N, C-alpha and C positions, 0 to 999 in steps of 0.2 A: 711678813707672813701673809698669804692670800686669805681672802674672806672664806673661801672654800676650805682651806687648811684649818682655819680657826674654827669653822663649824665642825669639822671632823674631830679636832682635839677636844672640843666641848662634849660632843657625843661620846667619844671614847672614854674620857675621864668620868663622865656620869655613869657609864655602864660599868667601868672598873670599880667605881665607888660602891655600886650595888652588889657586885660580885664579892668585894671585900667584906661588906656587911653580912652577906649570906654565909661566907666561909667562916666568919667570926663565931658563928653558932656551933661550929664543929670542932671538937677537940682532936686536932690532927697536926702533926709536925710538918705536913706537906702544904699547908694553906698558903704560906708566902710563896712557895715555889710555884704552885699552880697559878696564883695571881700573876706572877711574872710571865708565865707561859701564855696565859690568856692575853696579856698586854702585847706580847710579841706576835701572837697570832692575829690580833686586830691590826697591828701595823703592817703585817704581811699582806692582809686583805686590801688595805688601803694602798700599799705600794704597787699592788698588781693592777690597780685601776688605771687605765690610760688617762692622761690629764683632762681630755675632753669629756670623760665619763665621771669625773669627780663632782657629783651633784648631791644635793640633799637627799634625793630619793635613793641614790646608790649607797650613801652612807647608812641610811635607815635599813636598807636591805642587808648590809653586812651585819649590823647589830641584830636584826631579826634572825639571821641564819646562825648566829652564835647561840641562840636559845636563851630562855629565862635565866637570870643569874642564880636563882634558887636551885637550878638543876645541878650546878657544881657542888653545892653544899649537900644536896640530897644524895648525890653519887658517893661523896666521901663519907657521909653519915652512915649510909647503908653498909659500906664495906668496912668502915671502922668498927661498927657493931659486930659484923661477922667476924672480924679479926679477933675480937675478944672472946669469941665462943669456941673456936677450934683452930688448929694449926692450918688446916686447909683454907680457912677463912683469911688468915694472914696472907697466904700466897695469892688468893684472889684479889685482896686489896692492893697488894704490891703490883700485881699484873695490871689492874685498872689504872693505877697512878702512873705506871711505866708507859702505858699506851698514850695517856693524855700528855705527859711530858715529852715523849718521843715525837709525837705528831706536831706539837707546837714548836719544838726546837727544830724538827725537820722542815716545817714551813719556813721558819726564819732562815734556815740554811739554804733552801732552794731559791727563795724570792729575793733575799738581800745579799747573802755572801757571794753568790754566783760563781763560786769556785770550789764548792764542797759537794761530793757525790753522796748518794743515799748510803745509809749505814747498813752493813752486813756483818753479822757477828763472826768474829774470827774463831770463836770457840765451837761453832756449830758447823756441820757439814751436811751436804745433801748429794745423793748419787745423781750425777748428770745423765740425762737421757736425751740423746740427740734427736732433733726434729729437722731433717735436712732441708725441707721446703722453706724454713725460716732463715737460713743462712744468707747473709748479705745485708745490704742497706735498704731501709724502708723510709720513705719521705712522708711526713704528716701532711694531710690535706684537709682535715676537718676535725671537729670536736662535737660530739652529739650526746644527748641524754640517753638515748636507747639506740641499739643497732638499727632497728627498723626506721629510725628518723633520718638515716643517711640517704642523700640523693646525690649521685655523682655529678649531676648537671647544675646543682645549686648548693653553695656552701651554707652550712647551718650556723656556724659560729661567726659572730659579727666582727670579732677583733682578730689581731694577729695571733698565730698559734705559738704558745710558749715552748712546747716541746717540738723541735724541728725535725728530728729524725731518730731512728733506732738502727743500730748496726749489730746484728746477731753474729757471733763468732763461735767457732768450735770450742770445746772444753768449758762451756758454761759462762763465757764472758759476753756481755752486751754493753755497748757504748751508747749513751744518750747524748744527743746534741741539743744543748739549750743555750740560746742567745750567743751562739758562736763558740761555745766551750763544750768539751767532751767530758762526760762523767762515766766512770766504770761501775757497772752493776753485774749481777749474776742472773742466769736464767736456766731453765730446764724445759723439757717438752710441756707445753701448755701453760707455763707460768713464768713470770718475771719477778725477780726478787723472792725466790722460793723460801728464803730463811726469815722473811718478815713475818710479823704477827698476822698480817693479812696480805698474802701474795696478790699480785695482779695477774688475772687470767687473760689469755689472749685467744682469739678465734679468727679463722679465715672464712671469708664468704666470697662466692663467685656471683658477681652481678653483671649481667649483660656481657659475659665472656671475659670480664676483668676480675682478677683476684685482689681483694682488699683485706687488710689486717685491722682488726678491732682489738685494742688493748685497753683494759680497765685503767682508770686514773684513780689511784688510791690516795685520797686526801683525808684531812681531819673530819670532813663531812661524813666519810665512810667509817673510819675507825673510832671516832668519838661520838658522833651523833647518830650513827646507825643508818645513814642514808644509802641508797643504791648508788654505785659508782657511775660516772659518765665514761665515755669511750673516746680515745683518740683513734682516728682513722688514718691508715697509712696505705701507700701504694708502693710496690716494689720498684726499686731503681736498678738499672743494669749499667755497670761501668760508671762513668761520670756524668751520665745524662741528667738533665734538669727535668723535674716533674712539672708539667704544665697542667693546671686544673682544667677540667672539662668546661667550666663556666667562663674561662678567660678568653676574651677577644683582644688581640694585640692592636696597638696603635703605634706604628713605627715613628710617627711624628713626635710622640711624647717621650720615647725612650731616651734616657740620658739624665743629666743633672741640671737642676734649675735653682737659681738663687733669688730669694725674695727681695723685691725692690720697693713695694708699696702696698697699702691696703686702702681700698676705695669702696664707696657705698654701691656704686653701679659701675659696670664696665665702661660706660660712656664717660664717666668721671676721670678716667685714667689719662694722664698726660706724662709721657716719658721725660719731659723737660722740667716737670714740677712735681716733686714728691709731696704727697698729702699727709702721710703718716711716718713719723721718724722712728718710733719704737715698734719693731715688728716681732711678734710672738713666734711665728714660724720662720725658720731661717732657710732651710733647703729642702728640696725634694729630689729623689732619685728614682726614676721609673726603670724597672727591669722587665725583660721580655718573658717572664714566667708568672706574672700576676703579683709580683712583690713590689711594694713601694716603701721607700725609706724616707722618713722626714726627721729633721732635727728641730728642737725647741730650745731656745736659749743656748746654754753650753752643754746640753745633755748629749748622751750617746744617741746614734740613730735609732728611731723607733720604727718597727715593722708594721705595715698595714697592707691591705689588699687593694687592687685596682683592676679595672677592666676598661675597655674603650669608652671614654666619656664620663667615667665615674671613679671616684675615690671612696674607699670604704663602702663598696656596693651592698654589703650585707650588714652594715652597722646599724645603730639605732637611728641615725639620720644620715643616709647616703648623701654624698655631695657630688655635684657635677663639675667638670672642668672643660675649658675650651682654650684653643690656641689661636692667637691672632697676631699678624705681623704689623709692626709700626716702624716705618722708615727702614724696611729691610731686615728688621730684627724680630725674632719670634718672642712673644710674651704669652705666658700661660696664666689664665684666670681661674683660680680655685674658689669655688663657692663655699665660703666658710659658714657653716651652720651650727646651731646649737639645738637642743631639744625643743626649744620654744620658738625660734625665729631664724630667718636668714639674715645674718648680720652684715654681710658684705662680701668682698672678693679680695683674697690675697693675690698679688700680682708677682709673677716670677719671670726672671729673664734667663734664657738658656746660658749655661756656663760650662766651663771645662770641669771634669771630674776632680774633686779635691784630692790632695795627696793621700794615698792609702797607707794605713798603718801596717807594717810588716807583721806576718803571723808570729814570727819569732824574733825577739829583740836581739840585735847584734852588739849589745853592750859588752865590752871586755870585762873579764873577771878581775877584781881587785880584792886581795885577801884582807881580812880584818881579824888578826889573832885574838883580839879581845872578845869576839863574839863566838869563837869556835867552841863546839861542845853542846851539851844538852841544857835546855832552860825549861823550867816548870811554870805553868801559868798560875798566878796568884790573885789576879783582879782584872776588872774591866772598868775603865773610867772614861768620863766624857772629855777630860783634858789631863795631861800629865801633872799639872799643878795641884790637882785635887787628891792625888794618891798619897795615902798614909800606910806605911808598911804594916802597922799593927791594927789597922782598922779598915778592912776591905769594904769597898762601897757596893760591890755587886752581890745581891742577895741570892740570886739563883745559881744554877749550875753553870760552870764555864765550859762552853762548847769546845774551844781550843784548849787542849790539855798540855801540849808541850811543843817545843821546837828543838831540832837538833841540827846545828850548822856543821857541815863537812868542809874540809879544806879545798875540795875540788869544785866548790861553787854550788853544791847541792844542799838543800835544807829539807828535812823531813818534818812534816806536820802530823801531829797525833790529834785526832778529832773524835768527839762524840763518846757515847757510852761504850761503844764496841772498839774504841781505840783504833779506828781506821787510820792507816798511814798513807799520806800523799806526799809526793816529791815536787818541790819547786826549785827554781834557780835563785841564787842571790849573788850580790856583789856588795862591796863595802857601803853600808848605809842604806841598802835597798833590798827588798824581796821583790823579784821581778815578776811582772804580770803583763799579759798581752794588752790589757786595757789601761790599767793605771798601777804603777809601782807602789808598794807599801814601804814607806820610809821607817827606819828604826834608829834608835839611839840608846845609849847605856848611861845610867846614872848610878853613882855609888852612894849607898846609905850606910848607917852604922852597922847593920847586920849583913851587908854584902852588896853585890852588884844586881841591878834590876834593868831589864830590857823593856823599852816601850815600843810597841809596834802599831802602826796605823791599821785600823780595820776599815777597809774601803767597801762598805756595803752600798746598797742602792741609794741610801740617803746621800752618799758622796757622789757616786757615778751618775745618778739620774737627777737628783734634786739639788745638787751643788752644795750640800752642807759640809761642814768640817768633819773630818773623821774622828771617831772615838779611838781608844787605845786599849789593846791587851797589854797587861803588865806581867812579865815573866821574871823569875828569879833564877840565877845561875845554880844549876844542880851540882851536888857533890860538896 
């Protein structure tokens, strides 16, 4: 465990302790549930921080943004009191608790699961109104606090953009592209997710002859803490063209893949024949000709950053320069590795061939498993299978995954969230298939029936290399 991670865990646990103490003063059956949701929201905030931004100051900012612990108790106390006075008070209380729980679980879903779309009630409906100018794909180019903050010539947001693109389709369907995966939502004229408690409104603006889309980003900061939403900024794509930001200056010499070979204090210290640093934190870089840079850290999945000629993370907290120099006819790239406080040295990269790419769709042949066929109902969520006890569930909060239904043709239906959203995935014997990492499953028999254990490959697994937790499901019927 790194010292930064230890700092975070101490801060988080201290904050949760104060929230728990505050909630203990309120006579409500929802206190444990809300405490779990606050904990999940904190972990989402931490997971969303790039590794180089995981500092004491950033951790303190997360805690500050969560608000005083007493606020959670006051919110429940006010609505619990109202609930005792009148029927409409009960409805108000339930509505407030629903929003808190929904947003916390929604944050967990988007930042960690990475395979779960936003929830849209199947019991509600809205009349779709077409807005023809929106149809098609829009590529995100910035994230701003207010619309007037946007400058096409300079990116406002210092990190990579989480939401990559929106694809507006007829009949009220919109697809979100997040970290290489597509999620289905709904839209109508002027609104995205119109059935949500707080829809996201969008606006078009013409700036210097170019049309830009500004779409509200509705997070827990908006629905729980009452803050004004930030805006994702998009530019319309035509066909399969790549959107190139106005601020980007290409460097053909940098385009391609680079493999780290050393870390040195100064460029002059580098000797291709004598490596100075054995353990290298950064592993690879890949420069693309649209301002996108991908790097890998340890065994993590590639992380997206920005670049322009001579600079990596040009709009980050501490921009870093790079330069390319030949040694014995071989190009080496020197990346100025900086922290908030100092220039620590240079990572040295050697030009290499592009690593083998993962196919978009796995070509694994389907192998049937008669034992798993049919519906399974979720009963628990555990850190390891050995800790599961059929009569003593260990997960205190609501279980986001409600059920799985395995079909003979290799299709499995996931039922998720309070609105019972159904999502289809592929499966084969022993595995639920995913483009990034498969989730293995196995079945154990207990006195009261069969139980299925399925790996839950959240960001803790795919990004931080931890072991997966497990959903536990019992055979239905």
